[in-house]
N, C-alpha and C positions, 0 to 999 in steps of 0.2 A: 113574825113581824105583826105589829098590832095594826088595827084597821085605821086607827088615826094616823099612824106613822106612814102608812100608805097614801094617804089622802094628802098628807103635807108634801111627800115626795111627788106625787102627780102635779100637785099645785106649783111645786118649785120647778118642775121640768116646763110647765106651760109657761110660768113667768119668765123662764131663762130663754124659751124660744121667742116670746114677745119682744123681750129686749134685745136679743140677737138680730130680730128682723128689723127693728128700727135702726140700729147701729150699722147694719148692712146697708139700708137705704140711705143713711146719712153719708156713708162712706161712697157708696156709688155717685151720689149727688156731686160730692166734693171732687171725686175722679173726673166726672163728667165736665164739670166748670174748669178743671185745670187743663184738661185736654183741649177744650174749646178755646180756653185762652192761648194755648200754645199754637193751634191751628191759625187763629186770628193773628198773632205775633208773625209767623212764618208768611202768611198771604200779604201782611201790610209791609213786611221787608221786601218781598217779591215786587209788589206794586211799586214801592218807593225806589228800588233800583230801576225799573223800567221807566218810571217818570223821570229820573236823574239822568238816565241815558238819553231819553227822547230830548230833553231840555239842553243837554251837553252837544247833542248833534246840532241842535238850532243855533246854539251860540258859536260854535265852532267853525 
């Protein structure tokens, strides 16, 4: 193996690691936002149901 080929291989590995690092960070950010939206939707649904039952008892 030539030394220039070894240098390009090492640089390729470093570039691949850097790209993978950014992609994983973006993926985790997207997953965190989706998870947060799901939690907000569930809590909002629970609050809505509680408020609806409170006002239904008042009217009834």
